[in-house]
C-alpha positions in Angstrom: 0.0 0.2 0.0 1.3 3.6 -0.7 2.3 5.7 2.0 4.3 8.7 0.6 2.9 12.0 1.7 0.2 14.2 -0.6 3.0 16.5 -2.2 2.2 20.6 -1.7 1.5 21.0 -5.5 -1.3 18.4 -5.2 -2.9 19.8 -1.9 -3.1 22.8 -4.2 -5.7 20.8 -6.7 -9.3 20.9 -6.7 -9.7 18.0 -8.8 -7.7 14.9 -9.3 -8.6 11.8 -11.6 -9.1 8.1 -9.3 -6.1 7.0 -11.3 -3.9 9.3 -9.8 -5.1 8.8 -6.2 -3.7 6.3 -3.7 -3.9 6.3 0.4 -1.0 8.6 0.4 -3.7 11.3 -0.7 -6.3 10.5 2.0 -6.1 14.1 3.8 -6.8 15.5 0.3 -9.6 13.3 -1.0 -10.9 11.5 1.9 -11.1 7.3 3.1 -13.7 6.4 0.4 -11.7 8.4 -2.9 -8.4 7.4 -1.6 -9.2 3.6 -1.4 -11.1 3.7 -4.7 -7.7 4.9 -6.2 -5.3 2.6 -4.2 -7.5 -0.4 -5.9 -7.6 1.3 -9.6 -3.4 1.8 -9.2 -2.5 -1.4 -7.4 -5.2 -4.1 -8.3 -6.6 -3.7 -11.7 -3.6 -4.9 -12.7 -4.9 -8.6 -10.6 -7.9 -8.3 -12.5 -9.9 -6.5 -9.8 -12.4 -4.2 -11.5 -13.2 -0.7 -10.0 -15.3 2.0 -11.7 -13.2 4.9 -12.9 -13.9 8.5 -12.3 -12.2 11.6 -10.4 -12.5 13.5 -7.1 -12.9 16.8 -5.9 -10.4 17.4 -3.3 -11.1 18.8 0.5 -9.4 22.1 -1.2 -12.6 22.3 -3.3 -14.7 22.1 0.1 -12.3 24.6 1.7 -13.0 27.3 -0.8 -16.4 26.5 -0.5 -16.9 27.2 3.0 -14.8 30.1 2.9 -16.6 31.8 0.2 -19.6 31.1 1.8 -18.4 32.2 5.4 -19.5 28.6 6.5 -17.2 27.9 9.2 -18.2 30.8 11.4 -21.9 29.8 11.0 -20.8 26.3 11.8 -19.3 26.9 15.0 -22.4 29.0 16.8 -24.9 26.3 15.5 -22.6 23.4 17.6 -21.2 25.2 20.4 -23.2 23.6 23.6 -24.0 20.8 22.1 -25.4 18.0 23.7 -24.8 14.8 21.8 -27.1 12.9 23.7 -30.4 14.8 23.1 -31.2 13.8 19.8 -33.8 16.6 19.4 -30.8 18.7 19.9 -28.8 17.3 17.1 -31.8 17.1 15.0 -32.3 21.0 15.0 -28.7 21.8 14.8 -27.8 19.4 12.1 -31.0 20.4 9.9 -30.3 24.1 10.1 -26.7 23.6 9.4 -27.5 21.3 6.1 -29.9 23.6 4.7 -27.2 26.8 5.0 -25.0 24.1 2.5 -27.8 23.5 0.3 -28.6 27.3 -0.2 -25.2 28.0 -0.9 -23.3 28.1 -4.8 -20.0 26.4 -5.5 -17.2 29.0 -6.5 -17.0 29.9 -10.2 -13.6 28.1 -10.7 -14.5 24.9 -8.9 -17.9 24.7 -10.5 -15.7 25.0 -13.9 -13.3 22.1 -13.0 -16.3 20.0 -12.0 -18.3 20.3 -15.2 -15.0 20.0 -17.5 -14.2 16.7 -15.4 -17.9 15.3 -15.9 -17.8 15.9 -19.6 -14.2 14.4 -20.0 -15.4 11.1 -17.9 -18.0 11.3 -20.5 -15.6 11.3 -23.5 -14.2 8.5 -21.6 -16.9 6.3 -21.5 -18.1 7.3 -24.9 -21.2 9.1 -23.6 -22.7 12.9 -24.0 -24.2 13.1 -20.2 -23.0 9.4 -18.9 -24.8 8.4 -15.4 -22.6 8.9 -12.5 -22.8 8.2 -8.7 -21.7 10.8 -6.5 -19.9 9.8 -2.9 -19.0 11.8 0.0 -15.3 11.2 1.3 -14.8 12.4 4.3 -11.2 12.7 5.9 -11.8 11.0 9.1 -14.0 8.2 7.6 -12.9 4.6 7.4 -10.2 5.3 9.9 -8.9 2.1 12.1 -11.0 2.4 14.8 -13.9 4.6 13.2 -16.3 3.8 10.8 -18.3 6.9 9.7 -20.1 4.1 6.9 -23.7 5.2 6.0 -23.3 8.7 7.5 -22.6 10.8 4.5 -24.6 11.3 1.3 -24.0 8.8 -2.1 -26.6 10.1 -4.7 -26.8 7.9 -7.5 -27.6 7.6 -11.2 -26.8 11.4 -11.6 -27.1 12.5 -15.2 -26.6 16.1 -16.3 -24.4 19.0 -15.2 -27.3 21.0 -13.3 -28.0 17.6 -11.5 -24.9 17.2 -10.4 -23.9 20.5 -8.9 -26.9 19.9 -6.9 -25.6 16.4 -5.7 -22.4 17.8 -4.9 -23.7 20.6 -2.5 -25.9 17.6 -1.4 -22.8 15.4 -0.1 -21.2 18.4 1.2 -24.3 19.1 3.6 -24.2 15.6 4.4 -21.4 16.2 6.5 -23.1 17.0 9.2 -26.1 14.7 9.5 -27.5 14.1 13.0 -25.4 10.4 12.6 -22.0 12.4 11.5 -22.6 15.2 14.4 -23.3 12.7 17.4 -20.2 9.9 15.8 -17.4 12.6 15.9 -19.0 13.8 19.5 -18.6 10.3 20.8 -14.9 9.2 18.9 -13.5 12.8 19.9 -13.4 14.4 16.7 -13.9 18.1 16.4 -16.7 19.5 15.7 -16.1 22.2 12.9 -13.0 22.5 10.8 -13.8 19.4 8.7 -13.5 18.5 5.2 -15.1 16.6 2.7 -14.2 15.1 -1.1 -16.4 14.0 -3.4 -16.0 11.2 -6.0 -17.6 11.2 -9.3 -17.4 7.6 -10.7 -19.0 5.5 -13.5 -22.1 4.5 -12.6 -22.9 0.5 -12.7 -26.2 -0.1 -13.4 -26.8 -3.0 -10.5 -30.5 -1.9 -11.0 -30.6 -4.2 -14.0 -29.1 -6.7 -12.0 -28.0 -7.0 -8.1 -25.3 -5.8 -5.6 -24.0 -6.3 -2.2 -21.7 -6.2 0.5 -18.5 -8.4 1.2 -16.4 -9.1 4.4 -13.5 -10.5 4.9 -14.2 -12.2 7.7 -17.7 -13.8 9.7 -19.3 -11.1 10.8 -20.4 -12.2 13.8 -18.2 -14.5 15.4 -14.6 -12.7 14.1 -13.7 -16.1 12.5 -10.8 -14.6 9.2 -10.8 -18.0 7.5 -14.0 -17.0 5.0 -14.9 -14.4 3.1 -18.7 -13.6 3.5 -20.9 -12.1 0.4 -24.4 -11.0 0.4 -26.4 -10.1 -2.7 -29.9 -9.0 -3.6 -31.4 -7.8 -6.8 -31.0 -3.9 -7.9 -29.1 -1.0 -5.8 -27.9 -1.8 -3.1 -29.6 1.0 -0.7 -32.8 -1.9 0.4 -29.9 -4.4 1.2 -28.4 -1.7 3.7 -31.9 -0.2 5.1 -33.0 -3.8 5.8 -35.9 -4.0 3.4 -34.6 -6.9 1.8 -32.8 -10.5 3.1 -30.4 -11.0 0.8 -29.0 -14.1 -0.5 -25.7 -15.0 1.8 -22.6 -17.2 0.9 -19.3 -17.8 2.7 -16.6 -18.9 1.0 -13.1 -21.0 2.4 -10.0 -18.8 2.1 -7.8 -21.7 2.6 -9.1 -23.6 -0.6 -10.0 -20.7 -2.9 -8.5 -21.3 -6.2 -7.4 -24.9 -5.4 -10.7 -26.5 -5.7 -13.7 -26.5 -7.8 -16.2 -25.2 -5.0 -14.9 -23.1 -1.9 -18.5 -22.5 -1.5 -18.7 -23.7 2.4 -22.8 -22.2 2.5 -25.3 -20.7 0.6 -28.7 -19.1 2.1 -31.8 -17.9 -0.5 -32.7 -14.6 0.8 -36.3 -13.1 0.2 -35.3 -10.3 -2.0 -39.1 -9.2 -2.6 -38.4 -5.8 -3.5 -35.8 -4.1 -5.4 -34.6 -0.6 -6.2 -34.4 0.4 -9.7 -33.8 3.9 -11.7 -36.9 6.2 -13.0 -37.0 9.1 -14.7 -38.0 10.8 -11.5 -35.4 9.3 -9.6 -35.5 5.9 -7.5 -38.7 3.2 -7.1 -39.3 0.0 -5.1 -40.3 -2.7 -7.2 -41.4 -6.6 -6.4 -39.5 -9.0 -7.7 -40.8 -11.9 -10.3 -41.4 -14.8 -8.1 -39.3 -16.9 -10.0 -36.2 -14.4 -9.4 -36.8 -14.8 -5.6 -36.8 -18.4 -5.8 -33.3 -18.7 -7.1 -29.9 -17.1 -6.1 -29.0 -13.5 -7.7 -25.6 -14.7 -8.2 -24.1 -17.8 -10.1 -21.5 -19.8 -8.0 -18.6 -18.2 -10.7 -19.6 -14.9 -9.8 -19.5 -15.8 -6.1 -16.1 -16.8 -6.6 -14.9 -14.0 -8.4 -15.8 -11.8 -5.7 -14.4 -13.8 -2.9 -11.0 -13.9 -5.1 -10.9 -10.1 -5.4 -11.9 -9.3 -1.8 -8.5 -12.0 -0.6 -6.6 -9.6 -3.2 -7.7 -6.7 -1.5 -7.5 -8.2 2.3 -4.3 -9.0 0.9 -3.0 -5.6 0.0 -4.5 -3.9 2.6 -3.0 -6.1 5.4 -6.3 -6.0 7.2 -9.7 -7.4 7.2 -12.1 -5.2 4.9 -15.8 -4.3 4.0 -16.2 -4.0 0.7 -18.9 -3.2 -1.5 -19.6 -4.4 -4.9 -22.3 -4.2 -7.8 -23.1 -6.3 -10.9 -23.9 -4.2 -14.2 -26.9 -5.8 -15.9 -26.0 -3.7 -19.4 -23.0 -5.4 -19.5 -23.2 -8.3 -17.4 -19.6 -7.2 -15.5 -19.1 -7.1 -11.5 -17.3 -4.0 -9.8 -16.1 -3.5 -6.6 -17.2 0.1 -5.8 -16.1 0.6 -2.2 -13.3 -0.9 0.3 -13.1 0.0 3.8 -10.8 -1.5 7.0 -13.5 -4.1 8.8 -13.8 -1.8 12.3 -15.5 -4.1 14.5 -13.5 -7.4 15.3 -10.1 -5.8 14.3 -10.3 -3.8 17.3 -10.9 -6.4 19.9 -8.5 -8.2 21.8 -7.9 -11.9 20.4 -7.1 -13.6 23.8 -10.0 -13.1 25.6 -12.7 -15.2 24.9 -16.4 -13.9 26.3 -19.0 -16.3 25.9 -22.7 -15.6 27.1 -25.1 -18.6 28.8 -28.7 -18.1 29.0 -29.8 -19.8 32.4 -33.4 -19.1 32.4 -36.1 -20.3 30.4 -38.7 -18.4 28.6 -41.4 -17.9 26.0 -40.3 -17.2 22.3 -41.8 -14.2 20.9 -39.8 -13.6 17.7 -37.0 -15.2 15.6 -34.8 -13.8 13.2 -30.9 -13.5 12.1 -28.7 -13.1 15.0 -26.3 -10.2 14.8 -23.2 -10.7 17.6 -23.0 -13.6 20.4 -24.3 -11.4 23.0 -27.5 -11.1 25.1 -29.6 -7.8 26.0 -32.6 -7.0 27.7 -34.4 -4.4 29.3 -38.2 -3.0 28.4 -39.5 -3.2 24.4 -40.3 0.2 23.1 -41.7 -0.5 19.4 -41.5 2.7 17.8 -42.8 3.1 13.9 -40.6 5.8 12.7 -37.6 7.7 13.9 -39.8 10.8 14.9 -40.8 9.4 17.7 -37.4 8.6 19.0 -37.6 11.4 21.7 -39.8 8.9 23.5 -37.3 6.7 23.6 -34.9 5.8 27.2 -31.7 4.8 27.5 -31.7 0.6 28.3 -34.7 0.1 26.3 -34.9 -2.8 24.0 -35.6 -0.9 20.5 -38.2 -3.1 18.3 -38.9 -1.3 14.7 -39.6 -2.4 11.3 -36.2 -1.4 9.9 -33.5 1.3 10.4 -31.5 3.9 9.0 -29.0 6.9 9.6 -31.8 8.8 11.3 -32.0 6.2 14.8 -28.5 6.4 15.3 -28.9 8.5 18.2 -31.1 6.4 20.3 -29.4 3.2 18.6 -26.3 3.8 21.0 -28.3 3.8 24.1 -30.5 0.8 23.4 -29.5 -2.7 25.4 -30.6 -4.4 22.3 -32.2 -3.5 18.9 -34.8 -6.1 16.6 -36.2 -5.2 13.8 -38.6 -6.9 11.1 -36.3 -6.8 8.1 -33.3 -7.1 7.0 -30.2 -9.4 7.0 -26.9 -9.3 8.5 -25.3 -6.4 6.6 -28.0 -4.3 6.9 -27.9 -0.9 8.3 -29.7 -2.3 12.2 -26.8 -4.9 11.9 -23.5 -3.2 11.0 -24.2 -0.2 13.6 -25.3 -3.1 16.6 -22.3 -4.6 15.6 -20.3 -1.9 15.8 -21.5 -0.6 19.2 -21.4 -4.3 20.5 -25.1 -5.2 21.5 -27.3 -7.6 20.4 -29.3 -7.5 18.0 -32.1 -10.0 15.8 -33.0 -8.3 12.0 -35.5 -9.9 10.2 -38.2 -11.5 12.6 -40.9 -10.4 10.6 -43.3 -9.5 13.0 -41.4 -8.0 15.8 -43.2 -5.1 16.1 -46.7 -6.9 16.4 -45.4 -10.0 18.7 -43.5 -7.7 21.2 -45.3 -5.2 23.3 -43.9 -1.8 24.1 -43.5 -2.0 28.5 -43.3 -5.5 28.2 -39.4 -7.0 29.5 -37.8 -8.8 27.1 -34.4 -11.0 26.5 -32.7 -10.8 22.8 -30.2 -13.9 22.9 -27.9 -14.0 20.0 -25.5 -16.3 21.7 -27.2 -19.8 20.4 -26.4 -19.3 16.6 -30.1 -18.0 16.0 -31.9 -14.7 17.2 -34.4 -15.2 19.7 -36.7 -12.9 21.5 -37.7 -14.0 24.9 -40.4 -13.0 27.3 -39.1 -11.6 30.4 -36.2 -10.8 31.6 -34.3 -14.1 32.0 -31.3 -15.2 33.7 -28.1 -15.1 31.9 -24.2 -15.3 32.7 -21.1 -14.1 31.1 -18.0 -16.5 31.1 -14.6 -14.7 30.3 -11.4 -16.5 29.7 -8.2 -15.3 28.9 -6.7 -17.8 26.2 -2.9 -16.7 27.3 -0.2 -19.1 27.9 -2.9 -22.3 28.2 -0.6 -25.6 27.9 -0.6 -27.9 25.4 -1.2 -31.6 26.4 0.4 -34.7 24.9 -3.3 -36.0 24.9 -5.3 -34.2 22.1 -8.7 -32.5 23.6 -11.3 -32.2 20.8 -15.1 -30.5 20.9 -18.0 -32.4 20.5 -20.2 -29.9 17.3 -23.5 -30.5 16.3 -24.6 -26.6 14.9 -23.1 -25.2 11.8 -24.2 -21.7 12.8 -22.1 -22.5 16.4 -18.8 -23.5 14.2 -17.1 -20.6 13.5 -17.2 -19.4 17.3 -16.4 -22.5 18.3 -13.5 -22.5 16.5 -12.1 -19.9 18.4 -11.6 -22.1 21.4 -8.3 -23.7 21.5 -8.6 -27.1 20.9 -7.1 -30.2 18.5 -10.3 -30.2 16.4 -14.0 -32.0 16.0 -13.9 -35.0 18.2 -17.9 -35.7 16.8 -19.7 -33.7 14.6 -23.3 -35.1 14.3 -24.7 -34.6 11.1 -28.6 -35.1 13.2 -29.1 -31.7 13.7 -28.6 -30.8 9.8 -30.7 -33.3 8.4 -33.7 -32.2 11.0 -33.2 -28.4 11.2 -31.7 -27.6 7.9 -33.3 -29.9 5.4 -36.3 -31.4 8.0 -37.4 -34.0 5.0 -36.9 -37.8 5.0 -34.4 -38.2 2.5 -36.4 -41.0 0.8 -39.4 -38.5 0.3 -36.7 -36.5 -1.4 -35.6 -39.3 -3.6 -38.8 -40.7 -4.5 -40.6 -37.2 -5.0 -41.7 -37.6 -8.5 -43.3 -40.9 -7.8 -44.7 -38.9 -4.8 -46.3 -36.8 -6.9 -48.1 -39.3 -8.8 -49.7 -40.9 -5.4 -50.5 -37.0 -4.4 -53.5 -37.2 -6.5 -55.4 -40.2 -4.5 -53.8 -39.7 -1.2 -54.2 -36.5 0.7 -51.6 -37.1 3.3 -49.1 -37.7 0.5 -50.6 -34.5 -1.3 -49.8 -32.4 2.1 -46.2 -34.1 2.1 -45.6 -33.0 -1.5 -46.6 -29.6 -1.3 -44.5 -28.7 2.3 -41.5 -30.5 0.1 -41.9 -28.0 -2.8 -42.1 -25.1 -0.2 -38.8 -25.9 1.6 -36.8 -26.9 -1.4 -37.4 -23.7 -3.5 -34.6 -23.2 -5.9 -33.9 -27.1 -6.3 -35.2 -28.9 -9.4 -33.5 -31.6 -7.9 -35.2 -32.4 -4.8 -32.2 -35.2 -3.8 -29.9 -32.4 -4.6 -31.5 -30.4 -2.2 -30.3 -32.7 0.7 -26.8 -33.4 -0.8 -26.0 -29.5 -0.9 -27.6 -28.5 2.7 -25.9 -31.3 4.3 -22.3 -30.7 2.6 -22.9 -26.9 3.2 -23.6 -27.7 7.0 -20.9 -29.8 7.4 -18.3 -27.7 5.2 -19.1 -25.1 7.5 -18.1 -27.1 10.7 -15.1 -27.9 8.7 -13.9 -24.9 7.5 -14.2 -23.7 11.2 -11.4 -26.4 12.5 -9.2 -26.5 9.5 -6.9 -27.8 9.0 -7.3 -29.7 12.2 -9.0 -33.2 12.0 -13.3 -32.7 11.9 -14.6 -36.5 12.7 -18.2 -36.7 11.2 -20.3 -39.3 12.4 -23.0 -40.6 9.7 -26.6 -40.0 10.7 -27.7 -42.0 13.6 -31.3 -41.4 13.7 -33.5 -43.8 15.7 -36.7 -45.4 13.5 -39.1 -42.7 15.4 -36.5 -39.7 14.8 -36.5 -40.2 11.1 -40.2 -41.2 11.0 -40.8 -37.4 12.7 -39.1 -36.0 9.6 -41.5 -34.9 6.9 -42.9 -37.7 4.9 -41.0 -40.2 7.3 -44.2 -41.9 8.1 -43.9 -43.2 5.0 -40.9 -45.0 4.9 -40.3 -45.9 8.7 -41.4 -49.3 10.2 -42.6 -49.1 13.9 -39.9 -50.3 16.9 -40.8 -51.3 20.3 -37.1 -50.2 21.1 -35.7 -48.3 18.5 -32.7 -47.4 20.9 -31.4 -50.9 20.4 -33.2 -51.7 16.8 -32.4 -50.2 13.1 -30.2 -47.8 13.3 -26.6 -46.5 12.6 -24.4 -49.2 10.4 -27.5 -51.6 9.7 -29.3 -49.1 8.1 -26.5 -48.2 5.1 -26.5 -51.3 3.3 -30.3 -52.1 3.8 -31.7 -52.2 0.8 -35.1 -50.3 2.4 -32.4 -47.7 3.4 -29.3 -47.5 0.8 -30.6 -44.9 -1.6 -30.9 -42.8 1.4 -27.5 -43.5 2.3 -25.9 -42.7 -1.2 -27.0 -38.9 -0.5 -24.9 -38.7 3.0 -21.9 -40.4 1.0 -22.1 -37.8 -1.9 -22.5 -35.2 0.4 -19.2 -36.0 2.4 -17.2 -36.9 -1.2 -18.5 -32.9 -2.2 -17.0 -31.8 1.3 -13.7 -33.5 0.9 -13.4 -33.5 -2.5 -15.0 -30.3 -4.2 -14.4 -28.3 -1.6 -11.1 -29.3 -0.4 -11.9 -30.2 3.3 -9.5 -33.6 3.3 -9.6 -32.9 7.2 -13.3 -34.0 7.5 -12.9 -37.5 8.5 -16.0 -40.3 8.4 -17.2 -42.5 11.8 -19.7 -45.2 11.4 -22.3 -45.4 14.5 -23.6 -48.4 16.4 -21.6 -51.1 13.9 -22.5 -54.3 15.9 -20.0 -56.7 13.7 -16.9 -56.4 12.0 -18.5 -58.3 8.9 -21.1 -55.4 9.1 -18.2 -52.9 9.2 -17.3 -54.3 6.1 -20.6 -53.9 4.6 -20.4 -50.4 5.6 -17.3 -50.3 4.0 -18.1 -51.5 0.6 -21.2 -49.4 0.7 -19.3 -46.1 0.9 -17.2 -47.4 -2.1 -19.8 -48.1 -4.3 -21.5 -44.3 -3.5 -17.7 -42.6 -4.0 -16.6 -42.4 -0.6 -13.6 -44.8 -0.5 -11.0 -45.7 2.6 -7.7 -44.5 1.9 -8.5 -42.6 -1.3 -7.3 -39.0 -0.7 -6.2 -39.6 3.2 -9.7 -40.3 3.8 -9.8 -42.2 7.4 -12.9 -44.2 8.4 -13.6 -44.7 12.3 -16.2 -46.6 14.2 -17.9 -45.7 17.5 -16.6 -48.0 20.2 -19.9 -48.2 22.2 -21.5 -51.6 22.0 -19.7 -54.7 24.3 -19.0 -56.1 21.4 -16.7 -53.5 19.8 -14.2 -54.1 22.8 -14.6 -57.2 23.0 -13.9 -57.7 19.3 -11.6 -54.7 19.1 -8.6 -56.7 17.6 -11.0 -57.6 14.7 -12.2 -54.0 14.4 -9.0 -52.8 13.4 -8.2 -54.9 10.6 -11.6 -52.8 9.2 -11.5 -49.4 10.6 -8.8 -46.7 10.8 -9.8 -46.0 14.6 -11.9 -45.8 17.6 -14.4 -43.0 19.3 -15.8 -44.4 22.1 -19.3 -43.2 22.8 -19.5 -43.9 26.8 -23.5 -43.2 26.6 -24.6 -46.3 24.8 -21.8 -48.0 25.9 -22.8 -47.9 29.6 -26.4 -48.4 28.4 -25.4 -51.6 27.1 -22.7 -53.0 29.4 -25.0 -52.1 32.4 -28.1 -53.7 30.4 -30.6 -50.4 31.5 -32.7 -48.0 29.4 -30.5 -44.5 30.0 -33.9 -42.8 29.8 -35.8 -44.6 32.4 -36.1 -42.9 35.9 -37.1 -46.4 37.4 -33.5 -47.4 36.9 -31.3 -43.9 36.3 -29.6 -44.5 39.6 -27.8 -47.7 38.4 -26.6 -45.2 35.2 -22.9 -44.2 35.7 -19.7 -44.5 33.1 -17.5 -44.8 36.2 -18.8 -48.4 36.8 -15.9 -50.9 37.2 -17.6 -53.0 34.0 -17.9 -49.9 31.7 -14.0 -48.5 32.4 -13.2 -52.1 31.9 -14.4 -51.9 28.9 -12.9 -49.0 27.7 -9.7 -49.6 29.4 -9.5 -52.8 26.8 -10.4 -51.3 23.6 -8.1 -48.4 24.3 -5.3 -51.5 25.2 -6.1 -53.2 21.4 -6.1 -49.7 19.7 -2.8 -49.0 21.2 -1.2 -52.2 20.4 -2.7 -52.6 16.9 -1.2 -48.9 16.0 -5.0 -47.3 15.3 -6.3 -43.9 16.8 -8.7 -44.0 19.6 -10.5 -41.5 21.1 -13.5 -40.8 23.2 -16.5 -38.1 22.3 -19.3 -39.8 25.0 -20.5 -37.5 27.5 -18.7 -38.9 30.7 -15.5 -37.0 30.3 -17.5 -33.7 30.1 -19.5 -34.1 33.5 -17.2 -36.1 35.5 -13.4 -34.5 35.8 -11.8 -37.6 37.4 -13.4 -39.6 34.4 -11.1 -38.0 32.0 -8.0 -38.3 34.3 -8.7 -41.8 34.1 -8.5 -41.9 29.9 -5.2 -40.6 30.3 -4.2 -42.7 32.3 -5.2 -45.6 29.9 -2.8 -43.8 27.0 -6.1 -42.7 24.9 -5.2 -40.4 21.9 -7.8 -37.7 22.3 -11.1 -36.7 24.8 -13.6 -34.9 22.9 -15.9 -32.9 24.7 -18.7 -30.0 25.1 -17.3 -26.5 24.4 -18.1 -25.5 27.7 -15.8 -27.6 29.1 -12.7 -28.0 26.7 -10.7 -25.3 28.4 -11.0 -26.7 31.8 -10.5 -30.1 31.1 -7.4 -29.3 28.9 -5.8 -27.5 31.9 -6.4 -30.7 34.3 -5.3 -33.1 31.3 -2.1 -31.3 31.2 -2.0 -31.4 35.2 -2.5 -35.1 35.3 0.1 -35.8 32.5 2.7 -33.6 34.4 1.5 -35.7 37.6 2.5 -39.2 35.5 5.2 -37.7 34.3 6.6 -37.1 37.8 5.6 -40.5 39.3 7.9 -42.1 36.4 10.9 -40.4 37.3 13.9 -39.1 35.8 
């Protein structure tokens, strides 16, 4: 990145072309224009496309202010300002902005501006080109500060008179209510500020799409992904929260190395789009068929991610980037890039976890912003004009927010909106302020009443608004100088939405990734109902129960013509998110372990599942995979995991077979997996078996001939060793993983695995619940212990202490 200072000659210029500008010119052209110029000068050669144009420098602004005698007026208006008084800020800001709009540019600046506009038209081959006119302030987008959204951007400006008005409007936006308040909060001077204005080739995203890119996960701060949002039309509706955009995660480590580095895709509602009209802008409905498909192709997502990575590497820090697609040419463009200012300012060695302890009724659900919990009395507002009624510490509930809301957003304990996605205005500002926010609830303003005590919970991977002030706690852990024991301390993970934040917890990978949550929550449909969808459609005309299933499948699988592909894609993305969060550490994914009653509860499951008296020890795990009645469904699991490993490059993902009763059954599963493309040993694929049945321990030597390793499931092993139902209250007093019979089984299988050179770990509940049990496992020489996330750190400390004592006992 360029760092040489702006020369005295350049400081005297009122207009500079963007291809003459670098970050060294920031004092002259502001953060936005300096960044655009920096990218044009340094990254267009690498393929990044940035629209050309020019900047009116701060010198032009200073001439304007001096000629109109505005500095004294501004100082007078802002004298005695109380930034916490929203009404006072609004009154003073409105007076200053009106003064700017009534003034005139100096003849010299006006001449240069018109000449620049005409020259840009000649370069584009147009007489009156459409341009974007953007404010660019000198304090904007500096490290630790973000004025994003505070200053004016006017799009599709056409004609010289319109351009002159747009520039004055940009100048006036230096004193929006939000900018005045933010400067006061950050300690920037109230007056004496300067603004540059960029005039840039207009990208016709009103005929295509636009969105935002972050080079990290916006909620957890995980920096291993690029996060991209996209919606049809101009980007304002995404920022305003009027639409929920499509969202994509792309993994950085495999980008450019594999065919499909996209690890998650979420279809947004995109019901509205903003387009240009002769009168200005108009909000129109999006066609239903367009709503139900992604607004970007996969190759376009990948290209944007590649550009974002180039930009991040050039600037040497996480970035917040705006992009747009031109509907006339099909070209993608980067239209802005600024440093990310929230997670980059946080201390990396302190892990803060919010844990809700109380239970309550859920009033509203939406997208979570951050991972905190906040609470207070709700204040439902329909307009920013009602802000005077808002009190510090209340929960703001509204349809959506814009910069006019910010004076009260900073004193709210939490924010809830009906509309918006994770890159809308409410989300951006809440993230910066460090307060929990739930966006896109749909009906939050109806479900929540003013004066009602509510708890806004973003700690569990989804945004939930509970009735009442529920009890919660905040756990803080200093991650500095944590010991690293020889025994690997891993984590049990099941919810992809938690993976990025859980991946920050120091551990050696994932010892158990359950896919049941992905199937039940992200898919919710029996896999055979998806495989047989066309046959079910034929039956629907004569069977109302089947007809109901078909209707619901069509609703849930919008955007997927091939319904089986819906299962494969959703499962692959869920597993990929977990795999990426811990990459390159091992992630051991257990194949589906639903019982028959659990599979029957999925949509369409009643059509395929038998009724069993005791599903716990019935048709589950390995016995399903090769059975003719289920192997077509198992094929989808194999295809998903093959996609994760091969197409997405997450070869750290391993496979584990649950409830495998005999070595011969293990061989049949291995053969079935190979038939469906998952070949043991190919591309480094390791296949483990759960040691959760006494036969797994008794025949451990024979199981070593089939599998690459074991993972002890202490829950089922205890149940089957002691011959009791772990869910029965009548015998629950006998259920104890520390029973000597269970411990002998565990010691037996560990001993055989170590002798045969096979990997051996545990993923059951026992070491999470009983620290002394973890010590017993270390004494047995187990390779790894996989735990619930909230017990990883304390168990790691305990394991390190146990290893230390064992070394001391052995002596020198």
